C-alpha positions as CSV (number, residue, x, y, z in Angstrom):
1,M,14.9,6.9,27.0
2,A,12.2,4.2,27.0
3,L,9.7,6.7,25.5
4,I,12.1,7.4,22.6
5,V,12.7,3.7,22.0
6,G,8.9,3.0,22.2
7,G,8.2,5.9,19.8
8,S,10.8,4.7,17.3
9,L,9.6,1.2,17.4
10,S,6.0,2.4,16.9
11,V,7.1,4.2,13.8
12,A,8.8,1.1,12.6
13,V,5.6,-1.0,13.2
14,L,3.5,1.5,11.3
15,W,5.9,2.0,8.4
16,P,4.2,0.6,5.3
17,Y,5.7,-2.6,3.9
18,K,5.3,-4.1,0.5
19,Y,3.1,-7.1,0.8
20,Y,3.4,-9.7,-1.9
21,R,0.2,-10.4,-3.9
22,E,-0.8,-12.3,-6.9
23,A,0.2,-11.0,-10.3
24,T,-2.4,-9.3,-12.5
25,P,-4.0,-11.5,-15.2
26,D,-2.0,-9.6,-17.8
27,K,1.1,-11.2,-16.4
28,Y,-0.2,-14.6,-17.1
29,D,-1.3,-14.0,-20.7
30,S,2.2,-14.2,-22.3
31,W,3.0,-17.2,-20.1
32,I,-0.1,-19.1,-21.2
33,E,0.6,-18.4,-24.8
34,Q,4.1,-19.8,-24.4
35,M,2.7,-22.8,-22.6
36,E,0.2,-23.5,-25.4
37,A,2.9,-23.1,-28.1
38,Y,5.2,-25.5,-26.2
39,R,2.4,-28.0,-25.6
40,A,1.5,-28.0,-29.3
41,N,4.9,-29.5,-29.9
42,H,4.9,-31.7,-26.8
43,P,1.5,-33.2,-26.1
44,E,2.8,-35.2,-23.2
45,V,3.2,-32.1,-21.1
46,M,0.4,-31.2,-18.7
47,T,-2.4,-29.1,-19.8
48,V,-2.2,-25.3,-19.5
49,E,-5.0,-25.3,-16.9
50,D,-3.1,-27.8,-14.7
51,A,0.2,-25.9,-15.2
52,L,-1.5,-22.6,-14.3
53,S,-3.2,-24.0,-11.2
54,S,0.1,-25.5,-10.1
55,A,2.0,-22.2,-10.7
56,R,-0.6,-20.2,-8.9
57,L,-0.6,-22.6,-5.9
58,S,3.2,-22.5,-5.5
59,A,3.2,-18.7,-5.9
60,A,0.4,-18.4,-3.2
61,K,2.5,-20.5,-0.9
62,E,5.5,-18.3,-1.4
63,R,3.5,-15.1,-0.8
64,I,2.0,-16.6,2.4
65,L,5.6,-17.3,3.7
66,L,6.9,-13.9,2.7
67,N,3.9,-12.0,4.1
68,G,4.0,-14.1,7.3
69,S,7.7,-13.2,7.9
70,I,6.7,-9.5,7.4
71,N,3.9,-9.9,9.9
72,R,6.1,-11.7,12.5
73,R,8.6,-8.8,12.3
74,K,5.9,-6.2,12.7
75,S,4.5,-8.1,15.6
76,S,7.8,-8.3,17.4
77,L,8.4,-4.6,16.9
78,M,4.9,-3.9,18.2
79,F,5.5,-5.9,21.4
80,A,8.9,-4.2,21.9
81,A,7.2,-0.8,21.5
82,F,4.5,-1.8,24.0
83,G,7.2,-2.9,26.5
84,A,9.1,0.4,26.1
85,T,5.9,2.3,26.6
86,V,5.1,0.3,29.8
87,I,8.6,1.1,31.1
88,S,8.3,4.8,30.4
89,F,4.8,4.9,32.0
90,T,6.1,3.1,35.1
91,A,9.0,5.5,35.3
92,N,6.7,8.5,35.0
93,I,4.4,7.1,37.8
94,L,7.4,6.4,40.0
95,T,8.7,9.9,39.4
96,L,5.3,11.4,40.1
97,A,5.0,9.4,43.3
98,R,8.5,10.4,44.5
99,H,7.7,14.1,44.0
100,L,4.3,13.9,45.7
101,F,5.5,11.9,48.8
């Protein structure tokens, strides 16, 4: 039973997850154009460079939090799989020792 649980958890750990990454520069082009058009009418608004830096920084923080939660989940599954493997290995050694002695 422990071997089945360990094997199932190992598959869950190795299952590919979608990690969040920064958008391609093409995604920013339309946003930059919109910011420049808005800024032409509202000069008191921050520059496009400042807005872009701020947006990229906040997006990076979000990605770090999301990817960190994925890694914590994978890590806990990995430790559970290791524990189940240790239990099954111990059970196999005890069964072997019982049959030999």
